[in-house]
N, C-alpha and C positions, 0 to 999 in steps of 0.2 A: 558588566556588560549592557548592555540595551537594546529594546527590541526588534527584531529582527522582523518587524515589522513597519514598526514609525518613527525609528530613535528613542521612544522616551526610556529611561534612568531608574522609575519607580518600578520595582521587578517582583514577586511573591513568591517563596515557591510551596506548591498545592501539591502535590507529587513529588516522591524519594524511590529510586525502585533498587537505590544503591548499586553496588562494586558491580558493572554487565562486562561480557568480554562484547567483541562485536557482533553481530549473534546472524547473520551469514558469514562467519570465515569457521566455518568447517575443518574441517584439524586434522590431514595423515595422523597417523601411528604417532609420529614423531615427534610431534606437535602439540600431544593433551601435552596441560598444564603449564605447558612455556606463552601459551594463551596472554594477547596484555588485557584489564581491564579497565573499564572507562565509567565516571559516577553515570546516571542514568536519572535524572529528572528533570520535573517539568516545571514552569514556572510564569506563571501570568502580570499576564504587564496590566500594572495600574492606568495605564492611560488609554490603550485601545482595547482591550480583554484581550489580545492574540496568547493562547498557550502554546509554550515554545522551547524545549529543551535551551535547558545553559553549558552546555560545553558542546563541543560538534569537532566529535571523530575528521578530521581531511575529510574529503572524495573524495584524495587518489588512494587512500588507504579503504574504505568503503566500495567503490566504483569502478574504481583501475580494472577489477577482473572478479568477478562472482559468478555464483550456480544459479543462478533465476533466471528457469528459464517460461518465460506468461506462455507460449506454446502446449506444454506439457497439460492444464487445463484444458478438458470442453466445455464448458460455462463459463471459463473467461471469454474460450476465443468467439462461443457465442455470445458472449457482448460483447466484445470485439467489431464485428459484422455484424450485428444491428446500429450500434452506437456510426456504424461507416451510412450504414446505410437511411439511418433516419437523418443524420449533416450532406447525402445529397441531393431528399426528398426534398429540404429543407430550404439548400443553398445552394444549390450547382441544379436542380434539370435544368433538363434540358441544352445544357456547357457545350460543348461539343471541343472543347481543350477545358482541363479544371487537374492540380496542383493540391498536394498533399506533404508538410513538410511536420516531421513524428521526433517530436522530443523525449529522447529517453526510450527508445525502440525499439528496442531489450534484441528476441528473436526473428522480432517482423511482421509478429501476429495482427498485430493492426492493421498493415499497412498493406498485407498480401488482402484485406478484405478490401480495402482503395482499389487497389490496380484491377479483381475480381471487375468493379464496377467503375474500371477503365482512367483511375485515376495516376499520372506521370508525381511520383513518387519519394522519398528522402527519409532515410531519418538518421541520428544525431545517434548514437550509441556511443556512453566510459568503454564500455564491461568490453576487454579486446576476442574473449575468446566470443563472446557474443556477438558483436559487430563481426566476426567469420561467421560465425553462423547465418544470422541476418543477407549478410551479401550472395554463402554457396548455395540460400534458398529464392536468388535471383530477386532484392529486396535492398535495394543500392543502398549504403548506408556508412555514413563514413565517422571514424575511429575516432568525437572526437569530445572530450567535454562543455556541452551550448552553450553561451553567453550573448553579447551582443558582439564583444564581438568576431566569434562565430560565425553570425547574423549578418553580422556585413559584410565579409570573406566571402559568402553564398551567393552573393550579386545579385542575391532574381529576389519578388516575392511573390506566397501564396497563395490562394484562395481561401484554406484553413488552413491553421494545424494546433494537431496533437499534443496533449500530455497532457497522460493515462498516470498516475502513479505513482509521480515524479515532483507535482511540483512545491509539495512538500517536505522533499529530499534537497530544497537548492543551499549549499554556504552560498553562493553570489548568487544571492533569488533576486537583489536590484540588479542588479546586471543582465540577468536570465528576463526577467524582465522588458529591458530597452529591447533587447533581443526580441525580442517576438513582438515587441508595437514596429520593429526595423521590423520583421520580416512579413510582415501584414498586410496584402492587396488592402488599398481605402476600400470599409464594406466588405475585408473580408473578416472570417468566423476563427474566432480560438474559442476551442475546446477542451477543457479543462476538467480534467475525471482526476475526484483527491476522498481519500478517507472524513466521512463530514463525521466533526465529533461532536453533535450533538448525534451518532449515534453512540459511537465511541462510549457517551456517559452513559445511557439510557442499559444500553446493554450489557455491559463492565465490562469491555473491550478493551482490558489496559493492557494486551499481549498485542496492540497494537501502535506500542511505545517506544523502541524504539530507536541507537543510536541514523540509521537510515533516516528517520519522522522528524524531522528539525524543530518542525511545524505540527502546527495543529488545528485544522483552522472551521469555521463557523461559516455562513454566508455575509455574518458581520463583518468579519475580519478580513475574509479573503478581498470585498469591497474595497472597504480601504484598502487594499493593500494597490490592487491591478489599477485606483480611481489616482493615487502618487504616480502613474504610469501614461493619463492619458487616455487609458483603457474599464470598461464597462461590463458590470455582468449584465444582462438582459434579460436571461431566460435559465431555465434550469432545474433538473427532478432528482428525485431519490430513488435509485438503484436499489437492490437487493446489495449486486456483488460487492464481494468480500466486508459482509455485515452492514451496509451501510455506505453506500458511497452517495456525495455528487455529483452529476454530470452538469458541467454547469456552458453557456452558449457565449459568447465577449468579443468584444467590436471596440472601434473607437466611438470613445464616450461623445455624446450631445448624436450619435445617427439611432437609435435604433430608443421607443418607449419600454421596462420591464414590465414585466411578460406577467399575467392576475397569479399566477402560478409560484412567479418567482414572489410576491408580492406578500402570499398566502404562508410560505416558509421561512420567509424574514415576521415573518408575525408570528409565529409558533415558536421563533427562538425569543424571542421578547416573551411572551404569554409561558413557558417555560425556561426563564432563567436561564437562557442553552446559554449566556456570556457572562455571568452571572460569579463573581469567585466562593463564594457561598457554595454554589451549585459544585466545583470541583474539588473544594474540598469536602463536599460528600461524598463525593467518589472515590476520592483515595480509603474513606471510612470503609463503604464496599466492599473493595476490595482488601479489607485488609482481611474481612469475612471471607472474602471469595477462600485466599491459602487457607486460613486452617477448616475451611468445609474442604477444601480437595484434599488437603493431607491425613484429616481424616477417613474422608470416603476410602484415600489411599493403603492406608493401613492396611482399614478392614478386609482389603479384598490380599493384601501379603497375606493376615492374620488367617485367613481360609482358607492359602495354595492358593492363586490364581494366578493365572500366569496376564501379568499387563502389555502390552504394546504401548507406542506411542502409532498415533495412527499419518502420517505424513510428516513432515521433519523442514516447520515452514520455518523460514526466520524468524517469526513473530514469536511461534509453540518456545524460540531461549530465551525469551524477552519472561516468559511466563516456568519454564524448567527453573531457569537461572534465579526470579525472584522466591519461588515456592520451592528451591531449597530439593525439584524434583531427581533425580540422580537413577544409574543400573541399582540401585537396593528399591525400587519400584517399580521403574522401568525398563522393561527387557533389551528393549533396543526402539531403534525409531525405521518403521514400517513407509518407505518412498516407492513414489511410480523415477523419479530424475535422477538419470545414468549417472548426472555429471558425479553426486552426491553419493554414488558406492561407494564404500569402505569406507567412508571420512568417517568425522561421533564430531555431537555436538563441542558447539563455544558452550567452557565452565563446568556442565556437568557431565562431562563426558563420554555419554551414551551412543548405542556402533546403530550406525544406520543398512537402511541393509534392503535389499531392493525388491520388489511384493510379487515379479512372480517370480525372484525365486526360494521364498518360502515354504518349508520341508509342510507344516500344521499350523492354521490359526492358533492366538491366543483365546486365552478366557474371556478379555476385554480387553477392545480396544479404545485408548484413551482419548481423543481429538482432538491431535496438535489443529490441521487443518481444519478448523469451526467452518468455514465460512463459507465450506461450500458443500456444509451439512447435507441437501437433494439429492449432489448428484450420488457423495459416499453411502448417501444407506440405497437410491435406488440402485447404483451399483453393486451393492453387499445386497441384496435382497438372501442370499445363496448365503451368509455365513450367517443372519440372524436368524433366518429359519436351521440354525443349526446349534443356536441358542449363544453365538457370541454377543458379546455387547455391548454398544458403541457407547458410553460416554461419552457428553459433552464439556468440556469445563467454562466452556463460553457459551449460551441456547441466546443467538438475538432473534431480537421482530425479525423482523424480515419485511420491511413494506411491497409494495404492491408493484411493479413495472407502472412504469406514466407514456 
């Protein structure tokens, strides 16, 4: 393969998580055991330093329909509200007419916050079911994959374009980036929100590696991608959302000088060798130790007769469950709020999903797969903690302060 970012041909394997099913393919009972498996490996580009998967599950398989809803989690909605308010205050204060396009808009949670600020909004969402939910909620949403052709078909330009948790999914990476430039007004701002690979490495959050995530950006690598298409980051900050995400602000190249905090983040990447291959190799060794430690913990819990439930059924949890080999012999069920996953089974390990409000009684231990919402989870379950229920976090991130 060639590098997805720079077209370089020198790629080296740094993380091998084996053969895994697509992690968002939660299974009906009749599908259990029939799900396809695909290689899940990260390679490192020796030319530009971009980390990426070397195998692509087609976007039509992963994104034409899925069960993820961004509105289920209170802290994510609050994060989206803060992003909308900041963008409005910084870039469109006092404007009487203002517009925003959201790429991969899901159920419209981000756009609802822009609507509340008086924006004309449009979402582009590939999942049929999710687009229907957004439209039913009053958020205008096109059920399409966004790319350059889609952008041209819109026939208009926007003051703001947002892409939250989607820019690292892109099979048509360069077409989408060209489409963003096409649809952005002169002087407009593209808000790109992405999992920060530097944080993934620091937190050993290897479960954020899965087939939907084709690319793993640091500021160095996303800057090179954007600059290929006449766009440049001019500001960014590190948010605690999802265990460490960059909220970046982008416009046409040459329009705005980079901010002091963006330059400081880039200097930290150099100082901490975040873009060097040796850092990725050390990360993989830590993942292997983490596997041994977690299996030892769960084995001891079962020997002691304790009941263990998974807390949450996030897509990323299936990377962890499948790589560690954690199935129903360790975890009785996965407890979820999202009703779209009711009665389904996790891909690969086939652990049943149950809805939280339907539980008769809590377990002895919650093995927390939705660790990225740790603060919210502990706050909402203080009554269980008081009763002696243990919440075990296999990934325990260092959370940066909001900036």
